[in-house]
Phi, psi and omega in degrees: 000320179296326185292332189298325179248033172295155174280350179270116191292322182295326180292315183296319175302319179288328186282328171304306180294329176290323184288320174302315174301316180291331177288329174294320174290340170301336191278124174282326177204144184288341183275076181227015181297137178297136177216051186292332183261003190073003186293324190286323178288333180269329179225091176282146174284170172045048179217105190271345194256339187228047183288335178246020178226193175295138179284144181283161174305137172286134182283130184232122179278091184307317184294327181288326177291317182299316184296317182293318182290331174287327184279323182243088191293172180292322171305317179290317181298316175294326178293314179297322175293327176297319179299311174305304176314316183288323186288316181283354172267354179271118180301325178298319181290323175297315179294321182281335176294316181297328186289314188271354176254004180236014177238113176311323180296339177276022169072028163266152186286153185274046185196164175299133179251119186288330185286327174289313180303324182284335172291326180291318186299315177297325185280321170296321185284333178276316192256333177086224185285337178293334178283326178299320173294321181285342180255355181297320180296330172293311178295326175293327182287326181292311187289343182272357186234073178282356173256020182297328187292335181257352183255328185256164175296160187298310184306309189287317184294306179304322176301318175297320180294323180294312188291312176300323176288334174290320182295321174300300179311315175293320183301311174305323181277337186266348178287345184293346176261007185264169169300160181292329176294321181289328173297320181292326174289327168292318178311313173307319180292325177295313179301321186292324181287322183288323170301328166296310181304318184278346188249015181273130183281051177204158188248358189293318183268004188289318174309321184296306180295319176307313175307315179291324177286322175299322172299317191290329184247013190288124184063020181260144180290131188298327178293334184268359168242025179296331179295337181276315185292317181306319181289316185281328183268317182292336180264018178308143184292128181290152188276138158206169200283346178259011177301140174300109184302325184288322179293330178292318180290322170307309180305307182300327177293329177288322185271345180296317178287348173284319183289323176300314188291313180297321174064220189294342181288347179264014195303326174299344178267346191290309183299324185293312195280326181291325175295330185281319193267348179304321179297334186283348184295330178260024180298146171286354180262128184294322182301309188300314183299322187295312184292326181282327177295320176303311178304319172300317180300318176298317183294319176304323184281327180265358182243020183286162177258144173288162170303313185302314180294339185270359185278142175310134171082355175270127180293000000 
């Protein structure tokens, strides 16, 4: 934990990976998702063959679970999680961690980093709401500064966007392990951050947030992330001739990786998105036409029918 805020960038990278591994090893079993509403049983993640039928029994390596439980008892796990909770409850530690993770000049990559998002996911999964409470001041600061792209240096601004996107990606994937009331509260926070992400009039950070959204829904059943889909697709800007071209392009850049990731499982969204982007194909702005054409091309690729499906009488 001390290494996470070290002045040595290589040590920080090593400690981030070590923390992610340590949190993973504390899990006695991966089958610990919250299923208060039965969604996991009906619409399982990582299951590409029974999307519309009964889910097969989840494969569980009982031997590995027993060995892990024996090596790391519940008392040991509670003690480690207590140390983590105490450290992330320290405002000075969180401030230092935010400082080193949100500035490109501090040797963080100038893009969305999946390993860091995975670390946040593990933290949200293990500690729950306290981690969200610790990170809320940073997220609130980000969403309250919509003019940061014009006021801050590129390194500072992009670094903040990168960290915020990694926290959001980890949060969306981590809350599926939480009780339902906590999930609903976290979803409200996600919507606040995404409302900020889609309303910034610049495209430089669009790819960062697009990668975060792809990470958030990777291998997820479309029904179980419908709350996220409804926010991104139902509120698409209506077309009019004075529409800000940059905002339209940014929104299309954010939804493209979602369509690509969901593929045929997102078919209910295909017609809706096509209806939304069609007017922009005749936009007077070249950039808008290019983005709209790219969306149409992607829709044609992910919604194609096989030869067998086109035959009469074939479901």
